[in-house]
C-alpha positions as CSV (number, residue, x, y, z in Angstrom):
1,X,45.5,41.7,-34.5
2,X,46.5,39.6,-31.3
3,X,47.6,36.0,-31.9
4,X,45.4,33.4,-30.1
5,X,47.0,31.2,-27.8
6,X,46.7,27.3,-28.3
7,X,45.3,25.3,-25.5
8,X,48.1,22.9,-24.4
9,X,46.5,19.3,-23.9
10,X,48.0,17.0,-21.6
11,X,48.2,13.1,-22.3
12,X,45.8,12.6,-19.6
13,X,43.0,14.7,-21.4
14,X,43.7,12.9,-24.9
15,X,43.5,9.4,-23.4
16,X,40.2,10.8,-21.6
17,X,38.8,12.0,-24.7
18,X,39.9,8.9,-26.6
19,X,38.0,6.8,-23.9
20,X,34.8,8.9,-24.5
21,X,35.1,10.6,-21.0
22,X,35.4,14.3,-22.3
23,X,37.5,15.0,-19.0
24,X,34.8,13.7,-16.6
25,X,35.5,10.9,-14.3
26,X,33.2,8.0,-14.3
27,X,31.7,8.9,-10.8
28,X,30.2,12.4,-12.2
29,X,29.0,10.5,-15.2
30,X,27.1,8.2,-13.2
31,X,25.8,10.7,-10.9
32,X,24.5,12.7,-14.0
33,X,22.7,9.5,-15.2
34,X,21.2,8.8,-12.0
35,X,19.8,12.3,-11.6
36,X,18.3,12.1,-15.1
37,X,16.8,8.7,-14.3
38,X,15.5,9.9,-11.1
39,X,13.7,13.0,-12.5
40,X,11.9,10.7,-15.1
41,X,10.5,8.2,-12.6
42,X,9.1,10.3,-10.0
43,X,5.6,10.4,-10.3
44,X,4.0,12.6,-7.9
45,X,0.9,11.0,-5.7
46,X,-2.1,13.4,-5.2
47,X,-3.9,12.9,-1.8
48,X,-7.2,14.1,-0.5
49,X,-7.9,14.1,3.1
50,X,-11.7,14.2,4.2
51,X,-13.1,14.3,7.4
52,X,-15.7,11.7,8.7
53,X,-17.7,14.3,10.5
54,X,-18.9,15.6,6.8
55,X,-21.0,12.5,6.9
56,X,-22.2,12.8,10.5
57,X,-23.8,16.3,9.8
58,X,-26.1,14.9,7.0
59,X,-30.0,14.1,8.1
60,X,-30.8,11.0,6.0
61,X,-29.1,8.1,4.8
62,X,-29.6,8.9,1.2
63,X,-28.0,12.2,1.5
64,X,-25.1,10.9,3.1
65,X,-24.7,8.5,0.0
66,X,-25.0,11.2,-2.4
67,X,-22.3,13.1,-0.6
68,X,-20.0,10.3,-0.6
69,X,-20.8,10.0,-4.4
70,X,-20.0,13.6,-4.9
71,X,-16.7,13.2,-3.2
72,X,-15.9,10.1,-5.3
73,X,-16.8,12.0,-8.4
74,X,-14.3,15.0,-7.4
75,X,-11.6,12.7,-6.7
76,X,-12.2,11.0,-10.1
77,X,-12.5,14.1,-12.2
78,X,-9.3,15.8,-10.3
79,X,-7.2,12.3,-10.8
80,X,-6.8,11.9,-7.1
81,X,-4.7,9.0,-6.1
82,X,-5.4,8.4,-2.7
83,X,-8.4,9.5,-0.6
84,X,-7.9,9.5,3.4
85,X,-10.7,9.4,5.4
86,X,-9.9,10.6,9.0
87,X,-12.0,10.3,12.1
88,X,-12.2,13.7,13.8
89,X,-14.8,13.0,16.1
90,X,-13.8,13.8,20.0
91,X,-16.8,12.9,21.8
92,X,-18.5,9.5,21.9
93,X,-22.0,10.9,21.3
94,X,-23.4,10.3,18.0
95,X,-26.6,12.0,16.6
96,X,-26.1,10.9,13.3
97,X,-28.4,9.1,10.8
98,X,-25.8,6.5,10.9
99,X,-26.6,5.3,14.6
100,X,-29.3,2.6,13.3
101,X,-26.7,1.1,10.7
102,X,-24.8,-1.8,12.8
103,X,-23.0,1.1,14.9
104,X,-21.1,2.2,11.7
105,X,-19.1,5.3,12.2
106,X,-18.9,8.1,9.5
107,X,-15.6,7.2,8.9
108,X,-16.6,3.3,8.0
109,X,-19.5,4.3,6.3
110,X,-17.7,6.9,3.8
111,X,-14.7,4.3,3.1
112,X,-17.5,1.7,2.4
113,X,-19.0,3.9,-0.4
114,X,-15.7,5.0,-1.5
115,X,-14.7,1.5,-2.4
116,X,-17.8,0.6,-3.7
117,X,-18.0,3.4,-6.3
118,X,-14.0,2.8,-7.1
119,X,-14.8,-0.9,-7.7
120,X,-15.9,-1.6,-11.6
121,X,-19.5,-2.1,-11.9
122,X,-19.2,-5.7,-13.1
123,X,-17.2,-6.5,-10.1
124,X,-19.5,-4.8,-7.4
125,X,-21.9,-7.9,-6.9
126,X,-19.1,-10.2,-6.3
127,X,-16.9,-8.4,-4.0
128,X,-19.5,-6.5,-1.9
129,X,-22.1,-8.2,0.2
130,X,-25.4,-6.8,0.8
131,X,-25.1,-4.1,3.6
132,X,-27.6,-1.6,4.8
133,X,-25.2,1.4,4.3
134,X,-25.0,0.5,0.5
135,X,-29.1,0.5,0.1
136,X,-29.0,3.9,-2.0
137,X,-25.8,3.7,-4.1
138,X,-28.2,2.6,-7.2
139,X,-29.1,6.3,-7.0
140,X,-25.5,7.4,-7.8
141,X,-24.3,7.9,-11.3
142,X,-21.0,5.6,-12.4
143,X,-18.0,7.4,-12.1
144,X,-16.6,6.5,-15.5
145,X,-13.1,6.2,-14.2
146,X,-10.3,5.1,-16.6
147,X,-10.1,2.0,-14.9
148,X,-13.6,1.0,-15.3
149,X,-13.5,-0.6,-18.8
150,X,-16.9,-1.3,-20.6
151,X,-17.3,-4.5,-22.6
152,X,-16.6,-2.7,-25.9
153,X,-13.5,-1.0,-24.5
154,X,-9.8,-2.6,-24.6
155,X,-7.0,-1.9,-22.3
156,X,-3.6,-3.1,-21.3
157,X,-5.2,-5.2,-18.5
158,X,-8.8,-5.9,-17.0
159,X,-9.8,-6.3,-13.2
160,X,-11.5,-9.6,-12.9
161,X,-12.6,-11.9,-10.1
162,X,-12.5,-15.8,-9.9
163,X,-15.8,-17.1,-10.6
164,X,-15.5,-20.9,-10.0
165,X,-12.7,-23.8,-11.1
166,X,-13.6,-25.3,-14.3
167,X,-12.0,-29.1,-14.1
168,X,-9.6,-30.4,-11.7
169,X,-7.9,-32.1,-14.3
170,X,-7.1,-28.8,-16.4
171,X,-6.4,-26.6,-13.5
172,X,-8.0,-23.7,-15.3
173,X,-10.0,-21.1,-13.4
174,X,-12.7,-19.0,-15.0
175,X,-12.5,-15.4,-14.5
176,X,-15.1,-12.6,-14.8
177,X,-13.4,-9.6,-16.5
178,X,-16.5,-7.9,-17.5
179,X,-16.6,-9.2,-20.9
180,X,-19.6,-11.3,-22.6
181,X,-17.7,-14.4,-22.5
182,X,-16.0,-15.5,-19.1
183,X,-12.3,-16.4,-19.5
184,X,-10.0,-19.1,-18.5
């Protein structure tokens, strides 16, 4: 049998072991910690790009609204973080159904419908004034997105809108957060 050689330890290695470094210097330890923390904190953003010309090819306002609703539903189901609507129209002539809607382009129409559907139902009346392009959104089913809490559901936070000020003495403000009672 061969004799095993013992490892010769130096004074610096012993001091490093006593200090808890295990031979690593502080810079390499900090880099390892930063690398681990950065791996944990990076959450990817999933985006979806939609051309505005998809709305220009639809014959009626009702069908255009339903198409926008289907885009919103797909984005909700697949947990898309961001929907980018780009205007890919090269000519100025517009033969779409949206011609008579206050000169609104397909991109503006699609953005308005998507923003409306992304807003929780109890906030829509307060945040969106009456508009001709929103005429058929009542036909669309609700998205049931995770941040659209119902009255009986509870979450860490709720989106709300300021209703009116109570008293100038109290300084409190009434907020509608979709519950039965308006909160201060």
